[in-house]
SETIPA-559233 format. One record per residue (C-alpha): residue in three letters; x, y, z. Coordinates in steps of 0.05 Angstrom, whole numbers, padded with zeros to 5 digits, always signed. Layout:
N
alaXYZ
...
// end
This chain:
782
unk+00554-00763-01137
unk+00589-00828-01117
unk+00609-00876-01173
unk+00578-00942-01181
unk+00619-01004-01164
unk+00649-01041-01222
unk+00616-01106-01246
unk+00659-01168-01239
unk+00614-01219-01276
unk+00644-01276-01238
unk+00610-01342-01228
unk+00556-01343-01174
unk+00574-01382-01113
unk+00533-01438-01085
unk+00515-01397-01023
unk+00480-01340-01061
unk+00413-01319-01038
unk+00354-01366-01049
unk+00312-01313-01083
unk+00365-01304-01137
unk+00369-01379-01152
unk+00295-01382-01154
unk+00290-01327-01205
unk+00344-01357-01247
unk+00309-01426-01248
unk+00244-01393-01267
unk+00275-01351-01322
unk+00314-01408-01357
unk+00255-01445-01384
unk+00226-01384-01413
unk+00288-01366-01455
unk+00330-01428-01465
unk+00397-01414-01494
unk+00385-01339-01492
unk+00447-01299-01474
unk+00457-01225-01469
unk+00523-01191-01467
unk+00533-01136-01419
unk+00522-01069-01454
unk+00546-01002-01439
unk+00486-00987-01395
unk+00508-01035-01340
unk+00543-01009-01282
unk+00602-01044-01250
unk+00604-01064-01177
unk+00650-01032-01127
unk+00722-01055-01136
unk+00732-01102-01078
unk+00797-01136-01104
unk+00832-01080-01140
unk+00867-01096-01206
unk+00859-01171-01199
unk+00785-01165-01200
unk+00784-01125-01263
unk+00827-01179-01297
unk+00781-01233-01273
unk+00722-01195-01300
unk+00754-01190-01368
unk+00771-01263-01371
unk+00700-01283-01356
unk+00673-01234-01405
unk+00715-01263-01461
unk+00705-01335-01442
unk+00645-01380-01459
unk+00578-01357-01437
unk+00568-01385-01366
unk+00527-01370-01306
unk+00544-01295-01304
unk+00506-01279-01368
unk+00449-01323-01350
unk+00443-01288-01284
unk+00439-01220-01314
unk+00390-01236-01369
unk+00347-01281-01326
unk+00344-01230-01272
unk+00319-01177-01320
unk+00269-01224-01351
unk+00242-01246-01284
unk+00232-01175-01263
unk+00200-01152-01328
unk+00152-01209-01334
unk+00107-01194-01275
unk+00112-01120-01288
unk+00084-01129-01358
unk+00026-01168-01334
unk-00002-01116-01287
unk+00014-01052-01327
unk-00020-01015-01383
unk+00047-00996-01415
unk+00064-01032-01480
unk+00116-01089-01481
unk+00167-01048-01517
unk+00168-01000-01458
unk+00176-01056-01407
unk+00245-01076-01431
unk+00266-01007-01455
unk+00325-00975-01420
unk+00317-00902-01393
unk+00358-00849-01424
unk+00383-00833-01354
unk+00413-00900-01347
unk+00445-00898-01414
unk+00476-00829-01399
unk+00500-00853-01333
unk+00531-00913-01364
unk+00565-00873-01419
unk+00595-00826-01368
unk+00616-00876-01314
unk+00689-00871-01300
unk+00734-00930-01320
unk+00807-00942-01319
unk+00851-00932-01381
unk+00867-01007-01385
unk+00793-01028-01391
unk+00770-00973-01440
unk+00792-01005-01504
unk+00767-01076-01489
unk+00700-01054-01462
unk+00685-01008-01520
unk+00687-01065-01572
unk+00644-01110-01529
unk+00594-01055-01512
unk+00584-01037-01585
unk+00567-01108-01602
unk+00521-01114-01544
unk+00485-01050-01561
unk+00472-01073-01631
unk+00446-01140-01607
unk+00403-01106-01554
unk+00374-01053-01601
unk+00349-01108-01647
unk+00308-01139-01589
unk+00282-01074-01554
unk+00227-01033-01585
unk+00235-00958-01569
unk+00168-00924-01556
unk+00146-00861-01592
unk+00163-00792-01568
unk+00091-00773-01551
unk+00085-00835-01508
unk+00148-00817-01471
unk+00125-00746-01459
unk+00058-00770-01432
unk+00095-00816-01385
unk+00140-00760-01361
unk+00081-00715-01348
unk+00049-00771-01309
unk+00111-00778-01266
unk+00116-00704-01256
unk+00044-00701-01234
unk+00055-00758-01185
unk+00118-00724-01158
unk+00082-00658-01150
unk+00028-00690-01108
unk+00079-00720-01062
unk+00125-00660-01059
unk+00124-00649-00984
unk+00163-00669-00923
unk+00121-00716-00881
unk+00121-00710-00804
unk+00122-00786-00802
unk+00196-00797-00812
unk+00190-00872-00803
unk+00146-00888-00862
unk+00156-00828-00909
unk+00209-00860-00951
unk+00173-00927-00954
unk+00105-00897-00973
unk+00135-00851-01023
unk+00173-00908-01055
unk+00111-00949-01058
unk+00072-00893-01094
unk+00127-00883-01142
unk+00134-00958-01155
unk+00060-00964-01168
unk+00052-00901-01210
unk+00118-00892-01248
unk+00146-00933-01303
unk+00210-00972-01290
unk+00245-00933-01344
unk+00221-00864-01319
unk+00278-00850-01270
unk+00296-00777-01260
unk+00360-00748-01287
unk+00419-00739-01243
unk+00408-00665-01235
unk+00335-00678-01217
unk+00349-00728-01161
unk+00344-00705-01090
unk+00410-00714-01055
unk+00403-00744-00985
unk+00446-00707-00935
unk+00427-00749-00875
unk+00420-00824-00869
unk+00352-00852-00876
unk+00317-00870-00811
unk+00321-00944-00793
unk+00263-00987-00772
unk+00260-01022-00706
unk+00278-01087-00738
unk+00339-01056-00771
unk+00362-01023-00705
unk+00353-01089-00667
unk+00393-01126-00721
unk+00448-01075-00716
unk+00451-01079-00640
unk+00447-01155-00635
unk+00489-01176-00695
unk+00563-01182-00673
unk+00614-01160-00721
unk+00653-01218-00749
unk+00723-01192-00756
unk+00748-01259-00784
unk+00703-01256-00845
unk+00744-01269-00906
unk+00754-01217-00959
unk+00718-01260-01009
unk+00653-01263-00968
unk+00655-01188-00960
unk+00660-01182-01035
unk+00602-01229-01044
unk+00559-01191-00995
unk+00578-01125-01029
unk+00562-01156-01096
unk+00494-01180-01073
unk+00476-01112-01045
unk+00496-01078-01109
unk+00456-01128-01151
unk+00394-01116-01110
unk+00401-01040-01116
unk+00407-01045-01191
unk+00348-01091-01196
unk+00304-01045-01153
unk+00325-00987-01197
unk+00308-01024-01261
unk+00245-01061-01242
unk+00215-01021-01183
unk+00191-01080-01141
unk+00132-01075-01098
unk+00135-01057-01024
unk+00133-01128-00999
unk+00186-01151-01046
unk+00228-01090-01031
unk+00226-01101-00956
unk+00242-01175-00967
unk+00302-01159-01010
unk+00325-01103-00963
unk+00325-01146-00902
unk+00341-01215-00934
unk+00414-01212-00921
unk+00407-01176-00853
unk+00355-01224-00826
unk+00402-01281-00833
unk+00450-01250-00784
unk+00397-01229-00731
unk+00405-01268-00669
unk+00347-01287-00624
unk+00341-01253-00557
unk+00358-01300-00502
unk+00294-01312-00465
unk+00331-01345-00408
unk+00364-01279-00385
unk+00351-01271-00310
unk+00327-01206-00278
unk+00334-01185-00204
unk+00275-01208-00161
unk+00222-01158-00150
unk+00171-01158-00092
unk+00116-01114-00065
unk+00158-01083-00011
unk+00211-01059-00059
unk+00158-01029-00104
unk+00123-00997-00046
unk+00188-00968-00020
unk+00207-00940-00088
unk+00137-00911-00095
unk+00140-00879-00026
unk+00208-00850-00043
unk+00183-00822-00107
unk+00121-00795-00071
unk+00165-00760-00019
unk+00207-00728-00072
unk+00144-00704-00109
unk+00116-00677-00045
unk+00180-00638-00029
unk+00180-00611-00099
unk+00108-00591-00093
unk+00121-00556-00027
unk+00179-00518-00057
unk+00135-00499-00114
unk+00082-00475-00067
unk+00133-00432-00029
unk+00156-00403-00094
unk+00085-00392-00115
unk+00070-00355-00050
unk+00133-00313-00059
unk+00113-00295-00129
unk+00042-00276-00104
unk+00072-00231-00052
unk+00119-00201-00103
unk+00060-00188-00149
unk+00021-00155-00092
unk+00080-00113-00072
unk+00091-00093-00144
unk+00019-00074-00152
unk+00019-00032-00088
unk+00083+00002-00111
unk+00053+00017-00178
unk-00011+00043-00145
unk+00030+00085-00098
unk+00071+00113-00155
unk+00010+00127-00196
unk-00025+00163-00139
unk+00036+00203-00121
unk+00045+00270-00152
unk+00093+00283-00207
unk+00166+00292-00186
unk+00169+00356-00223
unk+00110+00383-00184
unk+00142+00359-00118
unk+00207+00393-00137
unk+00170+00456-00156
unk+00134+00457-00089
unk+00197+00445-00049
unk+00233+00499-00087
unk+00176+00548-00076
unk+00175+00531-00002
unk+00249+00540+00003
unk+00245+00608-00030
unk+00187+00629+00013
unk+00223+00609+00078
unk+00285+00644+00057
unk+00247+00708+00041
unk+00209+00702+00106
unk+00274+00697+00146
unk+00304+00756+00108
unk+00243+00797+00122
unk+00242+00780+00196
unk+00316+00791+00202
unk+00307+00861+00174
unk+00247+00878+00216
unk+00271+00847+00282
unk+00312+00909+00297
unk+00252+00954+00290
unk+00211+00907+00333
unk+00264+00905+00388
unk+00267+00981+00387
unk+00193+00990+00395
unk+00189+00936+00446
unk+00244+00969+00486
unk+00210+01037+00480
unk+00144+01010+00506
unk+00178+00973+00562
unk+00216+01036+00582
unk+00153+01076+00582
unk+00116+01028+00627
unk+00176+01021+00672
unk+00181+01096+00678
unk+00107+01099+00699
unk+00116+01043+00750
unk+00179+01073+00778
unk+00146+01141+00782
unk+00089+01113+00824
unk+00134+01072+00870
unk+00184+01130+00880
unk+00127+01178+00895
unk+00098+01130+00945
unk+00163+01120+00980
unk+00179+01194+00981
unk+00110+01210+01007
unk+00117+01156+01061
unk+00186+01183+01080
unk+00163+01256+01085
unk+00099+01239+01124
unk+00136+01194+01173
unk+00188+01247+01184
unk+00135+01299+01195
unk+00098+01257+01245
unk+00162+01239+01283
unk+00178+01312+01290
unk+00108+01324+01316
unk+00113+01269+01367
unk+00180+01292+01394
unk+00163+01365+01390
unk+00231+01378+01363
unk+00263+01442+01343
unk+00220+01495+01319
unk+00230+01559+01281
unk+00224+01627+01309
unk+00154+01633+01284
unk+00135+01567+01318
unk+00132+01525+01256
unk+00167+01457+01249
unk+00235+01453+01217
unk+00214+01412+01156
unk+00235+01413+01084
unk+00206+01460+01033
unk+00172+01405+00995
unk+00140+01371+01055
unk+00078+01416+01061
unk+00066+01413+00988
unk+00074+01336+00988
unk+00026+01329+01046
unk-00026+01371+01013
unk-00019+01332+00949
unk-00027+01266+00987
unk-00089+01292+01022
unk-00119+01316+00957
unk-00113+01248+00925
unk-00144+01215+00985
unk-00204+01261+00986
unk-00214+01246+00911
unk-00214+01171+00925
unk-00263+01180+00982
unk-00311+01217+00937
unk-00304+01162+00884
unk-00319+01108+00935
unk-00379+01147+00961
unk-00407+01152+00890
unk-00396+01079+00878
unk-00428+01060+00946
unk-00367+01028+00974
unk-00370+01051+01046
unk-00335+00992+01078
unk-00265+01014+01059
unk-00203+01020+01102
unk-00155+01077+01093
unk-00090+01052+01066
unk-00118+00997+01022
unk-00118+01041+00961
unk-00062+01032+00911
unk-00049+01108+00905
unk-00021+01098+00835
unk-00057+01156+00803
unk-00015+01200+00757
unk-00020+01274+00752
unk-00055+01303+00691
unk+00013+01326+00662
unk+00044+01258+00671
unk-00017+01223+00642
unk-00016+01267+00581
unk+00057+01256+00570
unk+00048+01181+00579
unk-00008+01177+00530
unk+00029+01218+00478
unk+00091+01175+00481
unk+00049+01111+00479
unk+00012+01136+00417
unk+00077+01148+00381
unk+00102+01080+00397
unk+00038+01046+00375
unk+00041+01087+00310
unk+00110+01063+00296
unk+00088+00992+00314
unk+00035+00994+00260
unk+00083+01019+00207
unk+00135+00964+00215
unk+00104+00916+00167
unk+00069+00968+00124
unk+00113+00951+00064
unk+00108+00875+00073
unk+00060+00828+00040
unk+00011+00792+00084
unk+00042+00724+00069
unk+00104+00747+00106
unk+00074+00785+00166
unk+00006+00752+00177
unk+00013+00692+00223
unk-00049+00657+00195
unk-00020+00662+00123
unk+00048+00635+00146
unk+00016+00576+00181
unk-00027+00563+00119
unk+00038+00552+00078
unk+00064+00502+00127
unk-00004+00468+00132
unk-00002+00458+00057
unk+00066+00425+00064
unk+00040+00380+00120
unk-00020+00358+00080
unk+00017+00344+00015
unk+00081+00314+00042
unk+00073+00296+00115
unk+00135+00253+00117
unk+00183+00307+00097
unk+00145+00356+00140
unk+00158+00317+00202
unk+00228+00297+00183
unk+00244+00371+00178
unk+00220+00385+00250
unk+00178+00442+00228
unk+00142+00441+00296
unk+00209+00465+00326
unk+00219+00518+00272
unk+00151+00550+00275
unk+00159+00580+00344
unk+00223+00614+00323
unk+00194+00641+00260
unk+00132+00668+00293
unk+00171+00697+00353
unk+00181+00767+00323
unk+00110+00772+00298
unk+00080+00750+00365
unk+00126+00799+00402
unk+00100+00853+00357
unk+00028+00838+00377
unk+00047+00836+00450
unk+00076+00907+00449
unk+00009+00938+00466
unk-00009+00881+00515
unk-00004+00897+00589
unk-00019+00837+00634
unk-00023+00884+00694
unk-00086+00919+00670
unk-00152+00890+00691
unk-00180+00903+00622
unk-00124+00872+00585
unk-00141+00822+00529
unk-00133+00750+00549
unk-00083+00706+00513
unk-00136+00660+00486
unk-00171+00720+00453
unk-00110+00742+00415
unk-00107+00729+00340
unk-00041+00692+00340
unk-00066+00646+00396
unk-00128+00625+00358
unk-00090+00616+00293
unk-00040+00569+00326
unk-00097+00530+00360
unk-00131+00521+00292
unk-00065+00498+00261
unk-00053+00446+00316
unk-00126+00422+00312
unk-00119+00409+00236
unk-00058+00365+00249
unk-00073+00294+00229
unk-00008+00264+00255
unk-00007+00197+00291
unk+00021+00182+00360
unk+00087+00156+00333
unk+00112+00227+00316
unk+00115+00254+00388
unk+00183+00284+00377
unk+00159+00327+00321
unk+00089+00338+00346
unk+00052+00400+00326
unk+00016+00397+00393
unk+00076+00428+00426
unk+00079+00491+00382
unk+00035+00533+00427
unk+00070+00512+00490
unk+00137+00527+00459
unk+00114+00596+00436
unk+00089+00610+00506
unk+00153+00587+00536
unk+00198+00625+00488
unk+00159+00688+00476
unk+00103+00702+00527
unk+00137+00680+00591
unk+00198+00724+00581
unk+00153+00785+00570
unk+00110+00768+00632
unk+00174+00758+00671
unk+00197+00828+00653
unk+00132+00857+00677
unk+00137+00819+00742
unk+00208+00839+00755
unk+00204+00913+00735
unk+00133+00938+00729
unk+00088+00896+00775
unk+00070+00928+00840
unk+00052+00875+00891
unk+00014+00928+00933
unk-00034+00937+00876
unk-00091+00889+00881
unk-00116+00902+00810
unk-00047+00889+00780
unk-00039+00826+00821
unk-00107+00799+00804
unk-00097+00812+00729
unk-00027+00782+00731
unk-00052+00720+00767
unk-00107+00710+00715
unk-00057+00710+00657
unk-00006+00669+00693
unk-00061+00616+00707
unk-00075+00611+00633
unk-00002+00605+00617
unk+00014+00552+00668
unk-00047+00511+00646
unk-00019+00511+00575
unk+00049+00490+00601
unk+00023+00435+00646
unk+00029+00381+00593
unk+00100+00401+00568
unk+00169+00374+00583
unk+00229+00395+00621
unk+00246+00456+00580
unk+00175+00485+00590
unk+00179+00469+00664
unk+00242+00509+00668
unk+00204+00569+00639
unk+00152+00560+00690
unk+00201+00556+00746
unk+00235+00620+00722
unk+00168+00657+00722
unk+00150+00633+00793
unk+00219+00649+00818
unk+00213+00721+00791
unk+00146+00728+00827
unk+00175+00705+00894
unk+00234+00753+00888
unk+00189+00810+00872
unk+00144+00795+00932
unk+00205+00793+00978
unk+00228+00859+00951
unk+00160+00890+00964
unk+00159+00865+01034
unk+00228+00893+01048
unk+00217+00960+01013
unk+00144+00979+01019
unk+00121+00952+01087
unk+00128+01003+01142
unk+00086+01004+01205
unk+00109+01059+01254
unk+00105+01051+01330
unk+00080+01108+01372
unk+00065+01116+01447
unk-00002+01089+01467
unk-00024+01156+01489
unk-00014+01181+01418
unk-00048+01122+01386
unk-00108+01120+01431
unk-00130+01186+01400
unk-00160+01160+01335
unk-00162+01229+01305
unk-00088+01243+01315
unk-00045+01241+01252
unk+00000+01189+01284
unk-00059+01141+01295
unk-00084+01152+01225
unk-00016+01142+01194
unk-00006+01078+01232
unk-00074+01053+01212
unk-00061+01068+01140
unk+00006+01031+01142
unk-00024+00971+01178
unk-00080+00962+01128
unk-00030+00973+01071
unk+00010+00913+01099
unk-00054+00872+01106
unk-00069+00889+01034
unk+00000+00862+01013
unk-00014+00801+01058
unk-00077+00789+01018
unk-00042+00798+00950
unk+00012+00750+00968
unk-00039+00696+00989
unk-00077+00706+00924
unk-00019+00665+00891
unk-00047+00604+00925
unk-00049+00548+00873
unk+00008+00578+00832
unk+00062+00584+00883
unk+00077+00525+00929
unk+00046+00527+00999
unk+00112+00526+01034
unk+00134+00589+00995
unk+00068+00625+01010
unk+00071+00608+01084
unk+00142+00631+01086
unk+00126+00698+01051
unk+00058+00714+01080
unk+00061+00684+01149
unk+00135+00683+01165
unk+00160+00748+01135
unk+00098+00792+01136
unk+00049+00769+01190
unk+00098+00750+01245
unk+00147+00805+01232
unk+00104+00866+01218
unk+00030+00854+01229
unk+00038+00820+01297
unk+00082+00877+01320
unk+00027+00927+01306
unk-00025+00883+01339
unk+00015+00873+01402
unk+00022+00949+01411
unk-00053+00961+01402
unk-00102+00960+01460
unk-00150+00899+01458
unk-00217+00919+01433
unk-00265+00913+01374
unk-00213+00944+01326
unk-00161+00891+01343
unk-00212+00835+01334
unk-00233+00863+01268
unk-00161+00866+01245
unk-00149+00793+01267
unk-00214+00771+01234
unk-00193+00804+01168
unk-00125+00769+01171
unk-00156+00701+01182
unk-00204+00713+01125
unk-00146+00720+01076
unk-00115+00653+01096
unk-00127+00599+01043
unk-00182+00550+01064
unk-00144+00490+01035
unk-00092+00496+01089
unk-00144+00476+01140
unk-00185+00424+01102
unk-00163+00364+01143
unk-00218+00342+01189
unk-00170+00307+01235
unk-00131+00371+01244
unk-00135+00395+01315
unk-00074+00441+01315
unk-00061+00497+01265
unk+00000+00505+01223
unk+00064+00524+01261
unk+00071+00592+01227
unk+00006+00615+01260
unk+00026+00598+01330
unk+00042+00670+01348
unk-00022+00694+01318
unk-00061+00641+01360
unk-00028+00661+01425
unk-00045+00734+01411
unk-00118+00715+01400
unk-00120+00676+01465
unk-00090+00735+01505
unk-00139+00782+01472
unk-00197+00737+01490
unk-00176+00733+01562
unk-00172+00808+01567
unk-00237+00819+01532
unk-00272+00766+01574
unk-00258+00808+01636
unk-00278+00874+01602
unk-00340+00902+01574
unk-00327+00872+01506
unk-00347+00802+01525
unk-00384+00793+01459
unk-00318+00798+01421
unk-00293+00735+01455
unk-00340+00692+01412
unk-00311+00725+01350
unk-00241+00704+01372
unk-00266+00633+01385
unk-00293+00630+01315
unk-00225+00654+01287
unk-00190+00597+01326
unk-00239+00547+01300
unk-00229+00571+01229
unk-00153+00562+01232
unk-00163+00494+01264
unk-00135+00513+01333
unk-00189+00469+01366
unk-00146+00446+01424
unk-00128+00517+01443
unk-00201+00539+01437
unk-00227+00481+01480
unk-00173+00496+01533
unk-00192+00570+01534
unk-00267+00556+01541
unk-00256+00506+01599
unk-00207+00555+01632
unk-00254+00614+01627
unk-00316+00573+01640
unk-00349+00594+01575
unk-00393+00536+01568
unk-00441+00572+01523
unk-00385+00574+01471
unk-00376+00499+01469
unk-00430+00494+01416
unk-00387+00534+01369
unk-00334+00481+01372
unk-00384+00425+01365
unk-00412+00456+01301
unk-00346+00445+01265
// end
């Protein structure tokens, strides 16, 4: 706690405050000649002049009673008089000094030089003052203290109004508490921050210039005045109005008036408008930036919500990991199983292929051997070559037996045709692929063993690893649960490789050359794959990993190689039943491959190429039409004539089988094979050596019937295709010969053949040349 300034008790100057002079003048008449010596309770003002001031104070204290003593007593009297008038407290209390002030006065620090002198004077003053002041009773003092404590308890809070808290609190305390009821030093609230100033005080501080040239004496006077006012407020507790007047009395003198003549820059409407527009532009820019941020936040919120929803809807990561792990283990086990069984599958597949190949080779070798033996036998008959002593022909030992066997099979086929009612049949058009009973029994036995082994391959395997439908179901679950990872793994490219051994196993008992063979679309694996592809819900963006190509990939990698093997090694082009069945299956296969890419087209080309090669080989190896003298051929019952007829119709049958590939093989290829290699080279040779007659016309008519109709669909076509030029010339020559013979009715049949193959110009020329006007109507009908 800071010490109070020492009291100087020097003479008041003439420029003291007006309020102090007025109080002194008002107090002097009331107590004329009354003087009070300063007691120990008075506090000294701050030492402004050091040691000199203390000496001056002592001199004035010892000197005659002057203005200083009057000022102190009159000031107290002036403060106490009005207080006593408006208070219920007795007079003795009005002038009583508080115990706090006495204790403070006794303990106030003083220098060693002043202690002795002040003690004597204070003791005398105390005796004089105690004779005047009446000390109240203890009960009265206790009641006053309780009253003060009650008032302090009511105002014991920190007001939010910092500007008026101190003033209002001071007013309440001044109005309720007794002047002598000051709290003790340890009960006082120590201010740690300066009190807030009023607007008037702040204006005075800002406008009042500091006068650096003020003398030391004026500073001391101002300090003295402030100290005196503080002491009087503490002792008397003046009212609010008086307190404010005393607080600002000295400061108000120094406040300068604001210069009203201060000039400000000119302001007009344009400047204000410009500033407002600038401010509005800034606000609009800020608003737009806020809107952009708001939209960004809205988008972020939506994105976050969608992400949360997606994460909530997605399955647990643990379940996902479990599924992928189980799928990985399943695929590994499936691959291990297939790797172990593929060897057995290949062995069985090879055994079945070898069995079928042996059967086909047996039939072809027998046909070629029989053809060779029969041709040799007829040649010897025609030349009447060397004979044995008994007049028999010098033939091999097997020849008679072979001829008898051939004739036996022919008689059996005739009986079968007679029972079926097929009387319009030409000798030589039969396949002659019947096996002997011993060969058939051996074939069936071996085939049964192979099929038995085929069924036992997956006997020890669970259906999930050998049943195509169950395998596809596993991948379908993957596709439904996690389509992204399914397509990223390119499962559509893996499934054909996984299913390849299983499909090959089902195709072991499948023979596309049999007329009663099961179609591809009726097979279990085909229907399972179709259902798997139909259940695919993929969009058009995943074309590279599309499940729609699974079936075509399987056909290209699995089915086509097997059919190609049949075409190259087992198919007999001379067999119409085998050719018809093979064409049916190839049509289905090529239709499935029609929507596929380059890799599938390559498989298709390989298949068609194998077909062409096999046909060429059949033309070169199996076509044989012998030429005999006309005298020998004219006898229809001679073995030479019969043999030639059989070989001719056998070639016509091959011609027909080749042209059945129309729509699968290109037209140029068919024309080259059927017309160039077979018709012009073999069939036309046999026709040219034959005598014109109904048999020749019948043969030509049958050949024209096998020609594809689409080759002659153009209505503007007046000339036939170039490969038929030889055939057309032969027809015209035959017609001329027949027109001069007894077979004039056959000429019309030849004209119809010319019209069918679009040789209209040649037909018209022939009619005009031979004056066959009655046949012009045949051409006009076209």
